[in-house]
Z-matrix of the N, CA and C atoms (Angstrom, degrees):
N
C 1 1.455
C 2 1.532 1 110.04
N 3 1.353 2 116.35 1 -48.77
C 4 1.465 3 120.40 2 179.83
C 5 1.520 4 110.37 3 -62.52
N 6 1.327 5 116.87 4 -41.09
C 7 1.457 6 120.87 5 -178.64
C 8 1.527 7 110.93 6 -63.92
N 9 1.321 8 118.11 7 -37.96
C 10 1.467 9 121.66 8 179.20
C 11 1.525 10 110.50 9 -65.56
N 12 1.346 11 116.68 10 -41.93
C 13 1.470 12 120.43 11 177.37
C 14 1.520 13 110.81 12 -64.44
N 15 1.314 14 115.47 13 -44.29
C 16 1.466 15 119.99 14 179.93
C 17 1.527 16 110.68 15 -59.90
N 18 1.330 17 117.00 16 -44.47
C 19 1.467 18 120.45 17 178.88
C 20 1.522 19 111.73 18 -64.13
N 21 1.337 20 117.14 19 -38.20
C 22 1.466 21 120.52 20 178.53
C 23 1.523 22 110.58 21 -65.04
N 24 1.324 23 117.15 22 -43.92
C 25 1.464 24 121.33 23 178.72
C 26 1.522 25 110.13 24 -64.91
N 27 1.306 26 116.71 25 -42.57
C 28 1.460 27 120.94 26 178.99
C 29 1.524 28 111.02 27 -61.38
N 30 1.328 29 117.58 28 -40.12
C 31 1.465 30 121.67 29 178.77
C 32 1.526 31 111.11 30 -65.08
N 33 1.336 32 117.07 31 -40.82
C 34 1.466 33 120.77 32 178.79
C 35 1.519 34 110.44 33 -65.54
N 36 1.320 35 117.36 34 -45.90
C 37 1.464 36 120.98 35 179.86
C 38 1.526 37 110.60 36 -62.59
N 39 1.329 38 117.55 37 -40.72
C 40 1.465 39 120.75 38 178.43
C 41 1.526 40 110.70 39 -64.48
N 42 1.324 41 117.60 40 -39.91
C 43 1.466 42 121.11 41 178.19
C 44 1.514 43 111.88 42 -64.33
N 45 1.337 44 116.69 43 -44.57
C 46 1.466 45 120.80 44 178.39
C 47 1.527 46 110.37 45 -63.41
N 48 1.322 47 117.11 46 -41.66
C 49 1.469 48 120.45 47 178.61
C 50 1.524 49 111.19 48 -62.67
N 51 1.334 50 116.88 49 -39.98
C 52 1.468 51 119.89 50 178.90
C 53 1.518 52 111.07 51 -64.68
N 54 1.323 53 117.52 52 -40.88
C 55 1.468 54 120.99 53 178.13
C 56 1.525 55 109.89 54 -65.31
N 57 1.336 56 117.50 55 -42.64
C 58 1.462 57 121.10 56 -179.35
C 59 1.524 58 110.78 57 -63.20
N 60 1.312 59 117.21 58 -43.35
C 61 1.473 60 120.62 59 -179.44
C 62 1.526 61 109.84 60 -65.85
N 63 1.318 62 117.79 61 -40.81
C 64 1.467 63 120.50 62 178.33
C 65 1.523 64 110.60 63 -64.22
N 66 1.320 65 117.76 64 -40.46
C 67 1.464 66 121.31 65 177.73
C 68 1.518 67 112.07 66 -64.63
N 69 1.324 68 116.79 67 -39.40
C 70 1.458 69 120.00 68 178.53
C 71 1.521 70 110.47 69 -67.83
N 72 1.312 71 118.05 70 -36.99
C 73 1.462 72 120.86 71 179.28
C 74 1.519 73 110.42 72 -65.15
N 75 1.341 74 117.80 73 -38.61
C 76 1.461 75 120.16 74 177.01
C 77 1.519 76 111.47 75 -69.38
N 78 1.324 77 116.10 76 -37.17
C 79 1.457 78 118.98 77 -176.19
C 80 1.518 79 112.48 78 -73.21
N 81 1.295 80 117.86 79 -32.65
C 82 1.460 81 121.16 80 -175.94
C 83 1.521 82 110.17 81 -128.08
N 84 1.348 83 117.00 82 82.25
C 85 1.462 84 119.34 83 -179.92
C 86 1.516 85 110.68 84 -68.10
N 87 1.318 86 116.45 85 162.61
C 88 1.451 87 119.62 86 -179.93
C 89 1.518 88 109.78 87 -69.17
N 90 1.303 89 115.72 88 137.04
C 91 1.450 90 121.28 89 177.06
C 92 1.518 91 108.76 90 -98.51
N 93 1.302 92 115.84 91 156.29
C 94 1.455 93 119.55 92 177.18
C 95 1.505 94 110.50 93 125.87
N 96 1.294 95 115.36 94 -160.94
C 97 1.442 96 120.36 95 -176.65
C 98 1.518 97 109.89 96 106.75
N 99 1.294 98 115.95 97 -174.72
C 100 1.453 99 119.20 98 179.05
C 101 1.510 100 109.29 99 -149.78
N 102 1.291 101 114.99 100 169.45
C 103 1.461 102 122.23 101 178.20
C 104 1.516 103 107.45 102 -110.43
N 105 1.318 104 116.22 103 48.99
C 106 1.461 105 121.48 104 -170.27
C 107 1.523 106 113.88 105 -64.43
N 108 1.339 107 117.86 106 -14.91
C 109 1.461 108 118.31 107 178.06
C 110 1.524 109 111.84 108 -70.80
N 111 1.321 110 117.71 109 -26.26
C 112 1.469 111 120.81 110 -179.03
C 113 1.525 112 113.41 111 -118.46
N 114 1.328 113 117.35 112 -28.46
C 115 1.457 114 121.27 113 -172.24
C 116 1.527 115 110.50 114 -119.72
N 117 1.316 116 115.49 115 149.79
C 118 1.457 117 120.26 116 -178.94
C 119 1.518 118 112.64 117 -101.95
N 120 1.329 119 117.85 118 -13.49
C 121 1.465 120 121.41 119 -177.35
C 122 1.520 121 110.33 120 -128.46
N 123 1.338 122 115.16 121 166.19
C 124 1.453 123 121.72 122 174.74
C 125 1.522 124 108.72 123 -77.76
N 126 1.321 125 116.00 124 141.78
C 127 1.457 126 120.92 125 179.34
C 128 1.513 127 111.93 126 -85.74
N 129 1.316 128 115.44 127 -163.44
C 130 1.463 129 121.32 128 178.77
C 131 1.518 130 111.53 129 -67.30
N 132 1.335 131 115.93 130 -177.77
C 133 1.468 132 121.02 131 -178.16
C 134 1.517 133 109.80 132 -109.81
N 135 1.357 134 114.51 133 142.90
C 136 1.451 135 120.30 134 177.73
C 137 1.521 136 109.36 135 -156.55
N 138 1.319 137 115.57 136 164.87
C 139 1.464 138 121.99 137 175.46
C 140 1.525 139 108.21 138 -129.07
N 141 1.330 140 115.25 139 159.21
C 142 1.460 141 121.56 140 176.72
C 143 1.524 142 107.51 141 -123.83
N 144 1.331 143 117.00 142 128.56
C 145 1.467 144 120.64 143 176.45
C 146 1.519 145 108.66 144 -132.66
N 147 1.300 146 118.43 145 148.01
C 148 1.456 147 126.55 146 -9.15
C 149 1.526 148 111.16 147 -77.51
N 150 1.309 149 116.46 148 162.29
C 151 1.455 150 121.98 149 175.96
C 152 1.523 151 107.18 150 -140.01
N 153 1.308 152 120.36 151 109.86
C 154 1.454 153 127.79 152 8.04
C 155 1.525 154 111.87 153 -78.65
N 156 1.321 155 115.54 154 156.83
C 157 1.456 156 123.54 155 177.31
C 158 1.520 157 106.91 156 -89.85
N 159 1.320 158 118.07 157 131.30
C 160 1.457 159 121.46 158 -179.90
C 161 1.525 160 108.64 159 -122.94
N 162 1.354 161 116.26 160 119.50
C 163 1.462 162 121.44 161 -179.46
C 164 1.523 163 108.15 162 -132.51
N 165 1.313 164 116.87 163 131.76
C 166 1.459 165 122.00 164 178.27
C 167 1.530 166 110.23 165 -77.21
N 168 1.323 167 116.53 166 162.78
C 169 1.454 168 121.44 167 176.51
C 170 1.523 169 109.69 168 -61.55
N 171 1.323 170 117.17 169 142.57
C 172 1.467 171 124.34 170 179.18
C 173 1.530 172 111.41 171 57.40
N 174 1.331 173 116.56 172 36.76
C 175 1.461 174 120.43 173 -179.40
C 176 1.532 175 109.65 174 -138.13
N 177 1.329 176 114.95 175 170.48
C 178 1.452 177 121.42 176 178.38
C 179 1.523 178 109.66 177 -112.01
N 180 1.317 179 115.62 178 153.08
C 181 1.457 180 122.22 179 174.78
C 182 1.512 181 109.26 180 -139.67
N 183 1.298 182 116.45 181 143.54
C 184 1.456 183 121.56 182 -175.62
C 185 1.523 184 110.42 183 -100.60
N 186 1.329 185 116.19 184 122.25
C 187 1.463 186 122.85 185 173.28
C 188 1.519 187 107.59 186 -99.56
N 189 1.320 188 116.85 187 133.34
C 190 1.457 189 120.58 188 178.27
C 191 1.521 190 108.76 189 -114.88
N 192 1.321 191 115.92 190 126.88
C 193 1.456 192 122.85 191 176.56
C 194 1.516 193 106.57 192 -107.97
N 195 1.320 194 117.05 193 115.86
C 196 1.463 195 120.29 194 -179.61
C 197 1.530 196 108.41 195 -104.63
N 198 1.319 197 115.86 196 111.98
C 199 1.459 198 122.30 197 179.52
C 200 1.525 199 107.76 198 -86.51
N 201 1.339 200 116.22 199 118.97
C 202 1.465 201 120.87 200 -177.14
C 203 1.529 202 112.64 201 -108.43
N 204 1.326 203 117.17 202 -16.10
C 205 1.469 204 120.71 203 178.15
C 206 1.522 205 109.18 204 -149.64
N 207 1.333 206 114.92 205 127.86
C 208 1.466 207 121.50 206 175.88
C 209 1.517 208 108.72 207 -108.80
N 210 1.322 209 116.28 208 137.08
C 211 1.464 210 119.65 209 174.40
C 212 1.523 211 110.33 210 -103.95
N 213 1.326 212 116.45 211 -12.69
C 214 1.455 213 122.56 212 -176.70
C 215 1.524 214 106.54 213 -154.84
N 216 1.321 215 117.60 214 146.16
C 217 1.464 216 119.08 215 179.45
C 218 1.529 217 111.73 216 -89.25
N 219 1.316 218 115.78 217 20.41
C 220 1.462 219 122.05 218 178.29
C 221 1.531 220 109.05 219 -127.65
N 222 1.343 221 116.67 220 50.78
C 223 1.462 222 122.63 221 -175.41
C 224 1.523 223 110.88 222 -98.81
N 225 1.332 224 116.20 223 157.77
C 226 1.463 225 122.04 224 174.60
C 227 1.524 226 109.55 225 -139.91
N 228 1.326 227 115.50 226 156.68
C 229 1.464 228 122.29 227 172.30
C 230 1.524 229 106.64 228 -107.34
N 231 1.319 230 116.36 229 133.09
C 232 1.460 231 122.07 230 179.03
C 233 1.529 232 108.24 231 -122.98
N 234 1.329 233 116.80 232 129.66
C 235 1.465 234 122.35 233 179.50
C 236 1.526 235 107.53 234 -113.23
N 237 1.339 236 116.13 235 118.79
C 238 1.463 237 121.75 236 -177.59
C 239 1.525 238 110.54 237 -116.03
N 240 1.310 239 115.86 238 153.25
C 241 1.453 240 121.21 239 179.01
C 242 1.515 241 113.04 240 102.77
N 243 1.335 242 117.30 241 -4.43
C 244 1.457 243 120.25 242 179.93
C 245 1.528 244 112.16 243 -84.94
N 246 1.343 245 116.80 244 -4.37
C 247 1.460 246 120.34 245 -179.97
C 248 1.526 247 112.43 246 -83.68
N 249 1.324 248 117.52 247 3.26
C 250 1.463 249 121.36 248 177.37
C 251 1.534 250 108.67 249 -60.91
N 252 1.334 251 118.29 250 122.53
C 253 1.467 252 119.94 251 -177.31
C 254 1.530 253 113.76 252 -62.28
N 255 1.326 254 118.04 253 -21.10
C 256 1.462 255 120.57 254 178.42
C 257 1.525 256 112.22 255 -70.48
N 258 1.337 257 117.29 256 -19.53
C 259 1.464 258 121.56 257 -178.42
C 260 1.521 259 112.98 258 -84.99
N 261 1.312 260 117.47 259 -34.57
C 262 1.464 261 122.30 260 -171.89
C 263 1.530 262 110.17 261 51.42
N 264 1.338 263 115.70 262 47.59
C 265 1.466 264 121.12 263 -174.61
C 266 1.525 265 111.56 264 -85.92
N 267 1.317 266 114.93 265 148.64
C 268 1.461 267 122.41 266 173.23
C 269 1.530 268 108.11 267 -151.89
N 270 1.311 269 116.10 268 172.90
C 271 1.460 270 120.71 269 179.79
C 272 1.523 271 108.61 270 -97.88
N 273 1.327 272 115.81 271 125.51
C 274 1.458 273 121.08 272 178.93
C 275 1.524 274 110.80 273 -87.66
N 276 1.314 275 115.59 274 171.72
C 277 1.467 276 119.87 275 178.45
C 278 1.524 277 109.98 276 -71.34
N 279 1.313 278 115.89 277 161.31
C 280 1.465 279 120.74 278 179.10
C 281 1.509 280 113.38 279 91.90
N 282 1.317 281 118.15 280 5.93
C 283 1.461 282 122.35 281 177.83
C 284 1.520 283 109.33 282 -94.70
N 285 1.342 284 114.61 283 167.51
C 286 1.446 285 118.69 284 164.33
C 287 1.522 286 106.15 285 -66.98
N 288 1.304 287 118.44 286 172.25
C 289 1.465 288 121.56 287 -178.28
C 290 1.529 289 109.98 288 -70.90
N 291 1.344 290 116.88 289 124.17
C 292 1.459 291 123.97 290 178.10
C 293 1.517 292 108.76 291 -127.56
N 294 1.316 293 117.14 292 144.88
C 295 1.452 294 122.74 293 -179.82
C 296 1.522 295 108.69 294 -125.25
N 297 1.326 296 116.31 295 135.05
C 298 1.456 297 120.70 296 176.30
C 299 1.522 298 107.81 297 -82.96
N 300 1.336 299 116.61 298 120.52
C 301 1.459 300 121.68 299 -179.86
C 302 1.520 301 109.42 300 -121.74
N 303 1.315 302 115.58 301 149.70
C 304 1.461 303 121.39 302 178.78
C 305 1.516 304 110.07 303 -124.91
N 306 1.335 305 115.52 304 142.81
C 307 1.464 306 120.38 305 173.31
C 308 1.517 307 108.04 306 -144.71
N 309 1.310 308 115.73 307 152.58
C 310 1.462 309 119.17 308 179.55
C 311 1.522 310 111.51 309 -68.19
N 312 1.325 311 116.49 310 -24.95
C 313 1.462 312 120.99 311 -177.02
C 314 1.532 313 112.36 312 -80.60
N 315 1.349 314 117.40 313 -41.70
C 316 1.464 315 120.87 314 -172.51
C 317 1.523 316 114.03 315 -114.52
N 318 1.316 317 118.62 316 -5.77
C 319 1.458 318 119.68 317 -175.36
C 320 1.510 319 109.85 318 78.58
N 321 1.323 320 116.56 319 -148.64
C 322 1.458 321 120.08 320 -179.34
C 323 1.514 322 110.89 321 -92.86
N 324 1.331 323 116.12 322 145.48
C 325 1.456 324 121.13 323 174.53
C 326 1.520 325 108.79 324 -149.91
N 327 1.315 326 114.77 325 150.43
C 328 1.456 327 120.79 326 173.70
C 329 1.522 328 106.54 327 -92.97
N 330 1.334 329 116.35 328 125.62
C 331 1.460 330 122.06 329 -174.78
C 332 1.527 331 108.59 330 -118.76
N 333 1.334 332 115.82 331 133.92
C 334 1.465 333 121.31 332 179.67
C 335 1.521 334 110.94 333 -74.85
N 336 1.322 335 115.30 334 165.82
C 337 1.458 336 119.43 335 167.79
C 338 1.514 337 107.90 336 -65.40
N 339 1.323 338 117.44 337 171.04
C 340 1.457 339 121.48 338 180.00
C 341 1.531 340 110.31 339 -60.92
N 342 1.324 341 115.05 340 134.51
C 343 1.462 342 122.11 341 179.12
C 344 1.524 343 107.61 342 -105.29
N 345 1.328 344 116.31 343 120.36
C 346 1.454 345 120.11 344 -176.66
C 347 1.521 346 113.31 345 -119.65
N 348 1.340 347 116.90 346 2.48
C 349 1.465 348 119.22 347 177.54
C 350 1.516 349 110.95 348 -150.16
N 351 1.329 350 115.56 349 157.82
C 352 1.461 351 121.11 350 177.95
C 353 1.522 352 109.03 351 -66.10
N 354 1.320 353 115.98 352 155.21
C 355 1.453 354 119.88 353 177.92
C 356 1.510 355 111.46 354 147.31
N 357 1.326 356 115.50 355 -170.71
C 358 1.459 357 122.05 356 -178.54
C 359 1.518 358 110.23 357 -101.33
N 360 1.331 359 115.54 358 138.84
C 361 1.456 360 123.21 359 178.76
C 362 1.517 361 107.17 360 -127.81
N 363 1.335 362 116.65 361 136.99
C 364 1.460 363 121.93 362 -171.66
C 365 1.519 364 112.23 363 -110.95
N 366 1.335 365 114.65 364 145.56
C 367 1.452 366 122.34 365 172.77
C 368 1.522 367 106.86 366 -131.47
N 369 1.333 368 116.25 367 112.56
C 370 1.456 369 121.70 368 178.37
C 371 1.520 370 106.84 369 -89.94
N 372 1.322 371 116.70 370 102.76
C 373 1.451 372 122.64 371 -174.34
C 374 1.526 373 109.86 372 -94.31
N 375 1.334 374 116.18 373 124.86
C 376 1.466 375 121.85 374 178.95
C 377 1.531 376 109.15 375 -105.42
N 378 1.332 377 116.12 376 130.88
C 379 1.464 378 122.22 377 177.73
C 380 1.526 379 107.99 378 -107.63
N 381 1.326 380 116.75 379 133.75
C 382 1.466 381 121.98 380 -177.11
C 383 1.517 382 113.38 381 -69.87
N 384 1.341 383 115.40 382 157.25
C 385 1.468 384 121.52 383 -179.78
C 386 1.527 385 111.39 384 -66.79
N 387 1.333 386 117.98 385 -27.40
C 388 1.451 387 121.14 386 -179.19
C 389 1.520 388 113.73 387 -94.84
N 390 1.331 389 117.02 388 12.11
C 391 1.466 390 120.59 389 179.89
C 392 1.520 391 110.11 390 -65.99
N 393 1.307 392 116.13 391 155.96
C 394 1.459 393 122.30 392 178.17
C 395 1.523 394 109.25 393 -93.14
N 396 1.333 395 116.02 394 125.83
C 397 1.468 396 120.24 395 179.80
C 398 1.527 397 109.85 396 -63.18
N 399 1.310 398 116.39 397 143.13
C 400 1.453 399 121.43 398 179.12
C 401 1.514 400 110.94 399 161.97
N 402 1.323 401 115.53 400 -175.19
C 403 1.464 402 121.48 401 177.93
C 404 1.520 403 107.36 402 -112.13
N 405 1.326 404 116.22 403 125.80
C 406 1.453 405 122.94 404 -176.23
C 407 1.526 406 109.67 405 -121.41
N 408 1.332 407 117.73 406 130.50
C 409 1.466 408 119.57 407 175.50
C 410 1.532 409 109.91 408 -79.63
N 411 1.313 410 116.32 409 136.54
C 412 1.457 411 120.70 410 172.99
C 413 1.522 412 108.17 411 -124.97
N 414 1.314 413 115.51 412 149.08
C 415 1.457 414 122.17 413 -178.87
C 416 1.517 415 108.54 414 -109.50
N 417 1.321 416 116.02 415 131.54
C 418 1.458 417 121.51 416 177.75
C 419 1.515 418 107.60 417 -118.42
N 420 1.330 419 115.95 418 125.68
C 421 1.470 420 121.48 419 179.59
C 422 1.516 421 109.57 420 -117.56
N 423 1.318 422 115.32 421 140.07
C 424 1.464 423 122.50 422 174.97
C 425 1.517 424 105.65 423 -119.67
N 426 1.347 425 116.74 424 107.69
C 427 1.468 426 120.90 425 -169.78
C 428 1.521 427 111.73 426 -127.55
N 429 1.336 428 114.55 427 151.07
C 430 1.456 429 122.45 428 170.82
C 431 1.524 430 107.60 429 -130.72
N 432 1.317 431 117.37 430 -163.62
C 433 1.467 432 120.55 431 -176.67
C 434 1.532 433 113.09 432 -61.44
N 435 1.337 434 117.60 433 -34.89
C 436 1.461 435 120.68 434 -174.66
C 437 1.512 436 114.67 435 -108.89
N 438 1.330 437 116.70 436 -37.09
C 439 1.459 438 119.33 437 -170.42
C 440 1.510 439 113.95 438 -124.72
N 441 1.326 440 114.09 439 168.53
C 442 1.466 441 120.66 440 -178.37
C 443 1.528 442 108.98 441 -153.02
N 444 1.322 443 115.96 442 141.06
C 445 1.460 444 122.44 443 175.54
C 446 1.523 445 107.20 444 -124.35
N 447 1.326 446 116.96 445 136.45
C 448 1.464 447 121.97 446 -176.07
C 449 1.519 448 110.75 447 -120.04
N 450 1.334 449 117.11 448 138.14
C 451 1.460 450 123.48 449 172.31
C 452 1.520 451 108.23 450 -126.30
N 453 1.320 452 116.40 451 142.43
C 454 1.466 453 122.17 452 174.08
C 455 1.524 454 107.46 453 -103.47
N 456 1.337 455 115.86 454 133.64
C 457 1.464 456 121.42 455 -178.04
C 458 1.531 457 107.50 456 -131.60
N 459 1.326 458 117.23 457 140.99
C 460 1.461 459 121.35 458 174.90
C 461 1.522 460 109.51 459 -90.86
N 462 1.320 461 115.94 460 136.04
C 463 1.456 462 122.80 461 176.30
C 464 1.520 463 107.08 462 -112.45
N 465 1.335 464 116.98 463 110.69
C 466 1.475 465 122.21 464 179.06
C 467 1.525 466 107.61 465 -94.36
N 468 1.331 467 116.03 466 118.74
C 469 1.459 468 121.82 467 -175.97
C 470 1.516 469 109.79 468 -111.52
N 471 1.324 470 116.36 469 134.52
C 472 1.457 471 121.81 470 175.61
C 473 1.505 472 112.44 471 85.70
N 474 1.310 473 115.40 472 -147.80
C 475 1.458 474 121.68 473 -174.86
C 476 1.522 475 112.21 474 -84.49
N 477 1.315 476 117.73 475 16.75
C 478 1.456 477 120.75 476 -179.26
C 479 1.525 478 108.40 477 -77.80
N 480 1.301 479 117.16 478 126.14
C 481 1.452 480 121.57 479 177.45
C 482 1.511 481 110.15 480 -120.63
N 483 1.298 482 115.83 481 148.64
C 484 1.450 483 120.75 482 176.28
C 485 1.523 484 107.00 483 -96.69
N 486 1.340 485 118.13 484 119.13
C 487 1.457 486 119.63 485 -176.30
C 488 1.525 487 111.88 486 -64.68
N 489 1.304 488 114.06 487 138.54
C 490 1.459 489 120.03 488 177.49
C 491 1.530 490 108.17 489 -78.38
N 492 1.335 491 117.78 490 133.83
C 493 1.462 492 119.96 491 -178.19
C 494 1.531 493 113.95 492 -57.92
N 495 1.325 494 118.11 493 -34.60
C 496 1.465 495 120.17 494 -179.71
C 497 1.531 496 110.54 495 -66.36
N 498 1.326 497 117.24 496 -38.08
C 499 1.464 498 120.71 497 178.32
C 500 1.525 499 111.00 498 -64.74
N 501 1.331 500 115.85 499 -41.12
C 502 1.463 501 119.23 500 177.68
C 503 1.527 502 110.95 501 -64.23
N 504 1.320 503 116.15 502 -37.57
C 505 1.462 504 120.09 503 177.67
C 506 1.523 505 111.52 504 -63.18
N 507 1.336 506 116.64 505 -41.63
C 508 1.467 507 120.21 506 177.84
C 509 1.524 508 111.36 507 -64.44
N 510 1.331 509 116.87 508 -38.43
C 511 1.473 510 119.87 509 176.25
C 512 1.527 511 110.33 510 -61.89
N 513 1.315 512 116.88 511 -41.70
C 514 1.457 513 121.43 512 178.81
C 515 1.513 514 112.10 513 -63.61
N 516 1.334 515 117.11 514 -42.00
C 517 1.464 516 120.44 515 177.82
C 518 1.522 517 111.01 516 -64.92
N 519 1.339 518 116.78 517 -39.01
C 520 1.463 519 120.22 518 176.90
C 521 1.515 520 111.45 519 -63.18
N 522 1.324 521 116.76 520 -42.90
C 523 1.466 522 120.63 521 179.00
C 524 1.527 523 110.77 522 -65.05
N 525 1.321 524 116.87 523 -39.50
C 526 1.462 525 120.30 524 178.45
C 527 1.526 526 111.02 525 -64.32
N 528 1.334 527 116.46 526 -40.08
C 529 1.465 528 120.74 527 178.96
C 530 1.530 529 110.54 528 -63.76
N 531 1.311 530 117.20 529 -44.56
C 532 1.468 531 121.10 530 178.33
C 533 1.517 532 110.25 531 -60.87
N 534 1.321 533 117.93 532 -42.73
C 535 1.450 534 122.13 533 -179.90
C 536 1.518 535 111.33 534 -63.00
N 537 1.317 536 117.42 535 -43.77
C 538 1.469 537 121.14 536 179.68
C 539 1.529 538 110.63 537 -63.47
N 540 1.344 539 115.89 538 -44.07
C 541 1.470 540 118.19 539 -179.55
C 542 1.523 541 112.24 540 -65.07
N 543 1.314 542 116.96 541 -36.72
C 544 1.475 543 119.89 542 178.98
C 545 1.518 544 111.33 543 -66.33
N 546 1.318 545 116.87 544 -39.29
C 547 1.474 546 119.45 545 -178.18
C 548 1.520 547 111.69 546 -72.80
N 549 1.333 548 118.58 547 -21.72
C 550 1.473 549 121.23 548 177.98
C 551 1.513 550 111.22 549 -74.93
N 552 1.348 551 117.55 550 -24.78
C 553 1.478 552 120.51 551 -177.88
C 554 1.446 553 111.02 552 -75.07
């Protein structure tokens, strides 16, 4: 009897842990990569916050790119993946200067003005009212004449939320408690 309860609790805890790990993997994708098709070296260093980015339908969200290392004073930030028609994305006011560029190789991307010093650069991203809720991967590149650094960021649109691992753990403990009490009756 005790062994059956223990196995049931262990199965519930393992299930909750698997859900929590999967949620964390979606929330924090691996960063890195390279732009080896065009560049031979790694570019400067930068971060993107927040990650994941969460924007409601028909609303704006602010992406901050913090440049911490420049290798060239002729660098740009390029944001790709916003041309997905399900997003209905555009650039809102209050951003640094961004230009929508198209190429046959990369599709559409929003490209910053030339970056010649370290600091924070803003992108005010507007999501359309008719956008489809979901999680969309976007690629952010920081490139100069020789090098390029790439980060992958998740964009959560609409009512999509990423479950917090602690909340999932509490749900698992509650389910385990209910199971134990039922088996005692």
